[in-house]
Each structure stands twice: as C-alpha cells, then as structure tokens.
N, C-alpha and C positions, 0 to 999 in steps of 0.2 A: 632920728636919734643918731649921734655920732658913735664911732667904733669904741671910743674911750668909755663912754657911759655904758654901752652894751657889755664891754669886758668887765667893768666894775660890777654890773648886775650879775653876770655869770659867776664872777668870783664870790659875790655875796650868797648866791644860791648854793655854790659848792661848800661854803662855810656852814650854811644852815644844815645841809645834808651831813656834814661831818659832825656837827654838834648833836643832831638828831638822826642817828644812822638808820632808823626805821623808815626814813623818807628815802625812797628809791628813785624818785624823779621829781623835777620841779620846773616851773616855767612862770614867767611874768608875761601877761597878755593884756592887750588893750581891751577896752569894753567893746570895741568893734571886731575883736577876734584876731588881731595881728600880734605875732610873737615879738616881744621886745628882747627877751633873753630866755635861754632854756638850758637845762642839764637833763637830757632825756636819753634813755637807752635806745639803741638803734631800732628796736622793734616797735617803738612808739612813734606814730606819725605826728610830727610837730603841728601841722596844719589842722589835724583833727582835734588834738587836745586844745589848741587855741580857740577854734570855733565852739567846741563844746563848753569850754570854760566861760566864754563870753555869754553863751546862752544860759548856762546855769546861774551865773551871777545875775543876769537880767531877770530871770524867772524868780530867783530867791528874793531880789529886791521888790519885785511886784507882789509876791506873796506876803512878805513882811509888811509892806505898806497897806495892802488890801485888808489884811487881818489885824491891822493896827498894832503891830509888834515893834514899831520904831524902826530905826535904821538897821540895815542888815549888818551883822558882825562877821559871821562865818557860815559856810555851808559845808556839809559833809555827806558823803554817800558811802555806805558800807556794802561791800560785795563779798562774795565767798573768798576772794583772793586778796582783799585788803580795802583800803579807803581811798576816796578821792576827796581832797580837802581844799577849800577855797577861802581866801580872805582878801578884802579890798586893799589896794595900794593906792591911797588917795581916792580921787573921784574918777580917774580915767584908766585905771588898770586893776588887774586881779592877780594874786599869787596863787598858783595851783600846785598842789603837791600830791603825789601818789605814795602811799605807805603800805607797809606790810600789815597783814591782818592782826598780828600780835603787837602792833605798834602802840606805844603809850601816848594816847591822844592829848593828854594834858601837856606833856613835854613838846609834842609836835606843834600844837597850837601856840604854845609860848614862843617857840623858836620862829614860827611863821609870823607872829605879831612883831617880834623884834626885827625880823628880816624885812617885813612890809614897811616898817618905819624907816629903815635904812634905804630901802629901794625907793621910797617916795622922795627922800632927800636927793638921790641921784638924778631924779627927773626934774628937780626944781631949777 
C-alpha cells in the first residue's frame, strides 16, 4: 500500500473518531494481521491489536458460519473499561475500534459502517 492511501485511511479514521468521540482508538488491519492504518494512543501496541483483530474476525466468521448465522456483520467485546468493536472492510481487512464503556453503540457502529465503506474504496 502506498503512503497516499495510508494517509487517506488515517484521515478517515480521525474523521470517524471526531464524529463518534466515544471511539478512543481505531485501526484498519488485514485479515493476516498487518496494520494498514491506525490512530492509537501510545500505550496500545499496534502489532498486538492487529494480530488480535485478525484472530477475532476469523473466529467470528467461523462461528457465524458453523452456527448458520450468515455472513459476519460485526463483532464486539464488552469489558469493564469499554468495548472492542470490529466490522469488515471488504473481504481482506477489518476495522477495529476501542470505545469508552458509556459509548453509544448505535452511533459507533453507524460511523464504523460508513468508515468501512469509505476505507474499502481507498483500497480499490
């Protein structure tokens, strides 16, 4: 991926976080666990979030398929300190966002879906 596409993706992630301020971090990761773009605080290890995002997406897809739930739409994990949210970006990438516990999930997922559509177009 060239630097121009990567900077476009970072810009789109920043826009998403500005529109949904409960999102405190985000990344676009390949299904192989490589980071394409990220807006992460310094205390979050980019390599770890990339690897875990790819693993979560893969497991979510397998569960949805095995339990005959259709194509995977989104995955979320709720912890004491907030949410980890994932949605697919085409067939080859995933958008991961970390949000505050009090975050409004409807707004967050809406913005994530919009961003995923835009991000998919950057990779075309």
